[in-house]
N, C-alpha and C positions, 0 to 999 in steps of 0.2 A: 238495841234490840237484846232481851234475852237470849243466850247459846243453849240451843237443844242439849240435853245429856242423854247418857247411855239409856238403852233401851235392851231389857232382857226378852230373848223371842220366844217363842213358843213352838217345839219341833212339831213338823207333821210327817207323820208315820203314813209309810207304804208298805204293803206286803206283796210279796212275790212269790211263785214257786219254789224259788232258791233259799229266800229269808226276807230281811226287812232292810230298809231304808229311813234312816230318820233326818227329814230335811232340816238344818239346823239353822241356815240362813238361805231365801228362796225368793221366787217372785210372788209365793204364795203369803207371804208374810205382810200383813197390813201395811200399807203405803211403800211398799220396796218393788213394786210392779217392774221398774225399770231398774233394779240393781244389778250390776255385771257379775256376779260371783254366785255359783250354787255351791252351798258345802254340806257334805252329807254324811253321816256315820252310817256306815254300810256293814251289817252282818250277815255273812253267807253261811248259812246253814248247809247248803249244797254249793255246788261249783257255779256261778255265773257263765252264760255264753259267751263263745270265743266272737269278739265284736272290735269294731274299730270306728271312729268317729271323723268327720271330715274337717278341711279347714275353711275359713271364713267363707273363701269364694265360692267353694262347691258348695257348701251349706246353704248359700244364698241363692245359687242357680237350681238346685234342686228342692229346697224346702222354705224357702226365704225366712230363712234364719240365721243365726250365727254358729261358727265353727266349736268345735269342742276341745280343747286343751286341758287336760287335769293332772293332779297329781295324787298320790296315796300315801298315807302316813299310817304304818302297820301298830294298831293300838294292841291288838291281842291274836292269838291265834294258838290252834291245838299244836300238838307234837307232831312233826315230819309234815305239816301244811306248806304247800305249793302252791304258786300262780304261775301262768303265762305271760309272758313279757316280750313281746317281738318274736322276731324268727331266729332259729339259729343259724342261717345263712341266707344269702339272698336266693330269690325264688323269680322264675319269671310268671309273667300273667297268667299263662297258659298252665304253668305246673299249679298254679294257685286255684285255678277253677276245676281242673283236672282232680285235685287233692279234695276240694269240696264236694266234687259228683261222688269220687269213691269212698269219702269218709274218712281219709287217711291225712287230712290237714293236721290233726295235733301231732303228728311224726315230726314236722319241720318247725312248731312252735317252740319257744326255749321255756321250758319249766324252771322254774327258781324256787329255790327253799326260803321261806319267809319266818323272820322271827319279828319278836317286838320292837319298834323303834327303826324298822327300815323304810326306805324311803324310796318312792319309784314316780319317776317324771315320764308322763305319758303325752307327748306332742298328738296332735290330730295327726292320724295315718298309720298308727302304732298300731297292729293289732295285739289284743291282750283279753285277760280273763280273771277274774280274781276266782281263788281255789275255794274247797270246802274247808270251814274251820276257820275261817280267816276274819277279822274286824279292821275295818280301816277307817280313817278319817280321810274323805275326799275333799279335794277343792278344784273346782273346775271354772270354766266361763259357763255363764249361765244359758245354756241349752241343752235340751234334751234329746238331740237327735244322735240316735244310736244304730248303726248296722251290724245286725248279727249274721255271723256265717257259718257257725256251727252251735248247736244247742243240745249235743249228747242223746239227741231222739226222743225229748222227752215230750209229754204231753199234759195239758192241764187237765181239770175237773170233768169236762166235757169231754176228752180223750181228744182233742184237737193240739196238733203240735204248734209251737210258736211260731209266725211269719221267719222267715230269713230275707235277707235282704241284699243277693249276692251281686247284682249289678251295679248298683250302688257302692257297695264294697268294693269293687274292683275297681272304681274311679277313685274311691276315697285312701286306698291303702297303700303304705309303702312297704313292698316286698323286701326290706332291708333291715338287718337287725338292729336294736336301738343301740343310737349314738351314746346315750351316755348311761351310767351305770345305775345301780339302784342305791347310792349313798348320796348323804347330804351335800348340796353344793358349796358349802361353805365350813369353815373350822368352829367348833364350839369356844365361845369367848367369854372368859370369865369376867365377872364387874364385880362391884363390890354391892353383897346381896343378892346376886341373880348373875344367870348365862344364859345366853343365847346362841341360838345355832341357826345359820341361814339353810333352809332346806331345799327348797325352789325358789329360783327366781326365771321367769319369762316375760315376754311381752304381755302376758295377761293377766300376771299377778306375783305378788311375792309372799312367801311363805316363812315365818320362822317360828322357830320352837322357843318357849321362854319358861326356864327353869328357875323359881322365884324362891330363895331361902328365907328372906325376908321382906323384901321390898324392890319395887323397880318404878322409874319415872320414863312417862312418855307423855306423847303429845299428838293430836290430831288436827290438821290444818287444811290441807289442800284435797285430801280423799278421806273416805271413811277407813276403819277398821274394824274386823270382825277379830273376836276373841271368843275360842272355843275352849273351855276348861275341862284339861282332860284328866287331872287329878287334884286333890286336896281342895283346901276351902279358906278363904279370906276375904278381902273386901276391895272395893274400886272406888277410889276417892277422887273426885272431881268437883268444878265449881258448882255443882247442881248437888252435893253432899255425898253422902257413903252409900253405896250399895253392897250388899252381902253376895258374895258368887261361890259358887263350888261345883265340884263334877259333875258334867253332864250340861253346865248353863251353857247357852249362845248370847254373846251380848253384842251388840251393835253401838259403835262409838262414830256418832255422825259425824260429817265434814264440818270443819270448824271448830268444835268442841273445845280446842285447846287441851293444857295440860289435865295431865292424870296420873295417878299412882296406885299400884296394886301391890297390895299388901296381906302376907301371909305367908305359907308354903304351897306353891301351885306348880302346876305345870300347864302350859297354855301352848294353844297354837294361836299365833296373830298372822292375819292374811289383809293384805289391801293391795290396790290397785294401782 
């Protein structure tokens, strides 16, 4: 039986009040309805809403869907850009509700300055928001369940404010500071021709940054791999031949494809479950 080879995916762009998302790997791609990951490039022209996502059990109870744990890798940002990452300290449910009602929630949200290359692990339940002028690669569970708790009183073109989801957020949110920092979970390991860094490992996905100077070898056996080309150009060599790759490409390596080589000068996020 002939092995299926790598597939170069076509991104799907979504436009919002605050900026754009390019869905690089999702259920919108042909044949990937059941794919367990959603990978995006998010460009925040303005700040995103302060929000929280549910864990699996609550997501199923409330929405008949899956939860949403995610991670961000900062690709670019304006000078002085910040984002909200959890809370400064533990608060009660009552204080959370009161601060939403009186518009003071941001006073207890943890504002973190960002720079290119920062990594943020965002488990379900963590309150968060991408700030103005930030571009991130986001890897997440294949879910679109978001509960907004603060949206800067913005209005759309029809002068309508976007819906908030306070009661659901109260059930989904953890009112604690983040347990993890915003750095890679593993060290940068140098190999012959490339280096790799474990960015995030959790029950839902593993994301590694590969910085290829000449060549690296990999293999796809029991699960698929997603390659997001962040910088550079080169080629992907497999039993199916050579495929030219470059900045902005999203490549799916199907389960069981076997061995491959990446050749060139490339910076790549490789995600798998």
